[in-house]
C-alpha positions as CSV (number, residue, x, y, z in Angstrom):
1,M,0.0,0.0,0.0
2,K,2.8,2.4,0.9
3,L,4.5,1.8,-2.5
4,V,1.2,2.4,-4.4
5,V,0.7,5.7,-2.5
6,T,4.2,6.8,-3.2
7,L,3.9,6.1,-6.9
8,L,0.6,8.0,-7.1
9,V,2.2,11.1,-5.5
10,L,5.1,10.9,-7.8
11,S,2.8,10.7,-10.8
12,L,0.9,13.8,-9.8
13,T,3.9,15.9,-8.9
14,V,5.9,18.0,-11.4
15,S,9.5,18.6,-10.3
16,V,11.2,22.0,-10.2
17,G,13.0,21.1,-13.4
18,E,9.8,20.1,-15.2
19,K,8.1,23.3,-14.0
20,N,10.8,25.3,-15.7
21,K,9.8,23.6,-19.0
22,L,6.2,24.5,-18.7
23,S,4.8,26.0,-21.8
24,P,1.8,28.4,-21.9
25,R,-0.8,27.1,-24.4
26,I,-7.2,27.3,-24.6
27,A,-8.0,23.6,-24.8
28,G,-11.5,22.1,-24.4
29,G,-13.2,25.5,-24.9
30,Y,-15.9,27.1,-27.1
31,R,-15.9,30.1,-29.5
32,A,-16.3,33.5,-27.8
33,K,-19.5,35.4,-28.6
34,T,-19.4,38.7,-30.4
35,F,-18.8,41.8,-28.3
36,T,-18.3,39.9,-25.0
37,I,-14.5,39.4,-24.4
38,I,-13.7,43.0,-25.5
39,Y,-10.9,43.5,-23.0
40,L,-8.4,41.0,-24.5
41,V,-5.8,41.9,-27.1
42,G,-3.6,39.7,-29.2
43,I,0.2,40.2,-29.0
44,V,2.6,39.1,-31.7
45,Y,6.3,39.2,-30.8
46,F,9.4,38.2,-32.8
47,K,13.2,38.9,-32.8
48,S,13.4,40.1,-36.4
49,Q,11.4,40.3,-39.6
50,T,12.9,37.0,-40.7
51,S,12.4,35.1,-37.5
52,S,9.4,33.0,-36.5
53,L,6.4,34.6,-34.9
54,N,5.4,34.1,-31.3
55,Y,1.9,34.7,-30.0
56,G,0.5,35.8,-26.7
57,A,-2.1,38.1,-25.2
58,G,-2.7,41.0,-22.9
59,T,-5.6,42.6,-21.0
60,I,-6.9,46.2,-21.2
61,I,-7.1,47.8,-17.8
62,S,-7.5,51.4,-18.9
63,N,-7.5,53.6,-22.0
64,Q,-3.7,53.5,-22.1
65,W,-2.5,50.4,-20.2
66,I,-2.3,46.7,-21.0
67,L,-1.4,44.1,-18.4
68,T,0.5,41.0,-19.5
69,V,3.7,39.1,-18.6
70,K,7.3,39.9,-19.5
71,T,7.7,36.8,-21.6
72,V,5.9,38.5,-24.5
73,L,8.0,41.6,-24.1
74,K,11.5,40.2,-24.6
75,Y,12.2,41.9,-28.0
76,S,12.4,45.5,-29.1
77,Y,8.7,45.9,-29.9
78,I,5.4,44.1,-30.1
79,E,2.4,44.2,-32.4
80,V,-0.9,44.7,-30.4
81,H,-4.1,43.5,-32.1
82,L,-7.0,45.4,-30.7
83,A,-10.8,44.7,-30.9
84,S,-10.4,41.3,-32.4
85,R,-12.4,38.0,-31.8
86,R,-10.4,36.4,-34.6
87,S,-6.8,35.1,-34.0
88,Y,-4.5,38.1,-34.3
89,R,-6.5,40.0,-36.9
90,G,-7.2,43.1,-34.9
91,F,-9.5,45.9,-36.0
92,D,-6.6,48.1,-35.1
93,I,-3.0,47.0,-35.0
94,I,-0.4,49.1,-33.3
95,R,3.3,48.7,-32.8
96,I,4.6,49.4,-29.3
97,Y,8.3,49.8,-28.6
98,K,10.2,48.7,-25.5
99,E,10.5,52.1,-24.0
100,N,6.8,51.7,-23.2
101,F,7.3,48.4,-21.4
102,R,7.2,48.4,-17.6
103,F,8.6,45.5,-15.6
104,H,8.2,44.7,-11.9
105,Y,11.1,46.0,-9.7
106,D,11.6,42.4,-8.5
107,N,13.0,40.3,-11.4
108,D,11.4,37.2,-9.8
109,H,8.0,38.6,-10.8
110,V,6.9,38.1,-14.4
111,I,4.0,40.6,-14.4
112,A,4.4,43.5,-16.8
113,L,2.6,46.6,-18.1
114,V,2.5,48.1,-21.6
115,K,1.7,51.8,-22.2
116,C,-0.2,52.3,-25.4
117,P,-1.6,55.3,-27.3
118,Y,-4.9,56.4,-25.9
119,Q,-7.8,54.1,-27.0
120,K,-11.4,55.2,-27.1
121,F,-13.7,52.5,-25.8
122,D,-16.7,51.3,-27.7
123,R,-18.7,48.1,-28.1
124,R,-15.7,46.4,-29.7
125,M,-13.1,47.3,-27.0
126,D,-13.2,48.2,-23.3
127,R,-11.3,47.6,-20.1
128,V,-11.9,45.0,-17.4
129,R,-11.6,46.1,-13.8
130,V,-8.7,45.0,-11.5
131,P,-9.4,43.9,-7.9
132,A,-10.0,46.6,-5.4
133,Y,-7.3,47.3,-2.9
134,D,-9.4,46.2,0.1
135,T,-9.8,42.7,-1.6
136,R,-6.1,42.2,-2.1
137,F,-6.0,39.2,0.3
138,E,-8.9,37.5,-1.5
139,R,-7.8,34.1,-3.0
140,Y,-11.1,33.5,-5.0
141,V,-10.8,29.7,-4.3
142,G,-14.0,28.0,-5.5
143,N,-15.0,30.9,-7.8
144,M,-15.9,30.1,-11.4
145,T,-13.9,32.1,-13.9
146,M,-13.9,32.8,-17.6
147,V,-10.5,32.2,-19.3
148,C,-10.2,33.2,-23.0
149,G,-7.4,33.2,-25.5
150,Y,-6.3,33.0,-29.1
151,G,-4.1,29.9,-28.5
152,T,-4.2,26.3,-29.8
153,E,-6.2,23.4,-28.4
154,K,-3.2,21.1,-28.5
155,R,0.5,21.2,-28.9
156,H,2.0,22.2,-32.3
157,A,-1.5,22.7,-33.7
158,K,-2.6,25.5,-36.0
159,L,-3.9,28.6,-34.3
160,P,-7.7,28.7,-34.2
161,E,-9.7,31.0,-36.4
162,W,-11.6,32.4,-33.5
163,M,-11.0,33.4,-29.8
164,R,-12.0,30.5,-27.5
165,C,-13.1,30.5,-23.9
166,I,-13.4,28.0,-21.0
167,E,-15.2,28.2,-17.7
168,V,-13.0,26.8,-14.9
169,E,-12.9,26.9,-11.1
170,V,-10.1,28.5,-9.0
171,M,-8.5,25.8,-6.9
172,N,-6.4,26.1,-3.7
173,N,-2.7,26.2,-4.0
174,T,-2.2,23.2,-1.7
175,E,-4.1,21.0,-4.1
176,C,-2.4,22.6,-7.1
177,A,1.1,22.0,-5.5
178,K,0.5,18.2,-6.1
179,Y,1.1,19.0,-9.8
180,Y,3.5,21.9,-9.6
181,T,6.2,22.1,-7.0
182,P,7.0,24.7,-5.8
183,L,4.3,27.3,-6.5
184,K,5.3,30.9,-5.9
185,W,3.2,32.9,-3.4
186,Y,1.8,35.1,-6.2
187,E,0.8,32.2,-8.4
188,M,-2.8,30.8,-8.5
189,C,-4.3,27.8,-10.3
190,T,-7.5,26.9,-12.1
191,S,-8.8,23.4,-12.4
192,G,-8.1,21.2,-15.4
193,E,-11.3,19.2,-14.8
194,G,-13.0,18.2,-18.1
195,F,-9.6,18.5,-19.8
196,K,-9.9,22.3,-20.0
197,G,-6.9,24.5,-19.9
198,V,-4.7,27.1,-21.6
199,C,-2.5,26.3,-24.5
200,E,0.1,27.7,-27.0
201,G,-0.6,31.3,-27.7
202,D,-2.6,32.1,-24.6
203,I,0.2,33.4,-22.4
204,G,-0.5,36.9,-21.0
205,G,-4.3,36.5,-21.3
206,A,-6.9,37.0,-18.6
207,V,-8.6,35.0,-15.9
208,V,-11.8,36.9,-15.1
209,T,-14.5,36.2,-12.5
210,M,-18.0,35.4,-13.8
211,G,-21.1,37.3,-12.7
212,P,-22.5,40.9,-12.9
213,N,-19.2,42.6,-12.0
214,P,-16.4,40.7,-13.7
215,T,-13.0,41.2,-12.1
216,F,-9.6,40.5,-13.6
217,I,-7.9,38.2,-11.1
218,G,-5.3,36.3,-12.9
219,I,-2.8,36.5,-15.9
220,I,-2.3,33.3,-17.9
221,W,1.2,32.0,-17.2
222,L,2.1,28.3,-17.3
223,M,0.9,24.8,-17.8
224,P,2.3,21.3,-18.6
225,E,3.8,20.5,-22.0
226,N,0.7,18.5,-22.8
227,C,-2.2,20.9,-22.6
228,S,-5.0,18.3,-22.9
229,I,-4.4,15.9,-20.0
230,G,-6.5,17.7,-17.4
231,Y,-3.8,19.2,-15.3
232,P,-4.4,22.6,-13.7
233,S,-3.3,25.9,-15.4
234,V,-1.1,28.3,-13.5
235,H,-1.6,32.1,-13.5
236,I,-0.2,35.2,-11.9
237,R,-2.5,36.6,-9.2
238,V,-3.4,40.2,-10.0
239,S,-4.4,41.2,-6.5
240,D,-0.9,40.4,-5.2
241,H,0.4,43.1,-7.5
242,I,-2.3,45.8,-7.1
243,K,0.0,48.3,-5.4
244,W,2.6,48.0,-8.1
245,I,-0.1,48.3,-10.8
246,K,-1.4,51.5,-9.1
247,R,2.0,53.0,-8.7
248,V,3.0,52.5,-12.4
249,S,-0.2,53.0,-14.2
250,G,-2.5,54.9,-11.8
251,V,-5.1,52.2,-12.3
252,G,-6.8,50.7,-9.2
253,F,-7.9,51.5,-5.6
């Protein structure tokens, strides 16, 4: 019996080395409805005009600020696709250079902000609110969330024609740590039940609470190499960075 339990624990745990190999990729989802997920933007980043393209996402939190992760900001500029429900075919496409990238003062944190030209909101594009300061200790465990992205449904697959979404529950970090060890204090997880999860091209996108007042609580970050095996997805918790977001962008509180 002890041997069986040990093997089970080992099969559920991802080592530190394996976690470093995690690759951000929406699987098991459905096509987003028109004029619903209007806070998400597609991000295309590449080293040079002749290099391969990389895909990610960001979330509009004000008329001039997009919240994402620094992974998609590693080159000299990005292409931001605004007001698009189709994969990286924005109604507006703007090029934003690295002088407009803002990184967390602690290099261990992957959260990042992008300052963009002022955008006028309409039915195609709007912001989503960040958590209020007095809810910064809320973990949202058990809450249902909407997670949307432009990424693939499985590894090495062609990008989908349309944005896709899944509805998944926030799980506690103790349970999630059975799959990913160690979890950082600012990371949060959503369940992979029903073989739902993020996939290639979704990194930097949003985890948003469901209900009458949607709140942006997580930034899509990591998941296992195989995005269709039902493991949890790992995200950056927005409420743990709300003071930094306010200081840099003026958004919040």
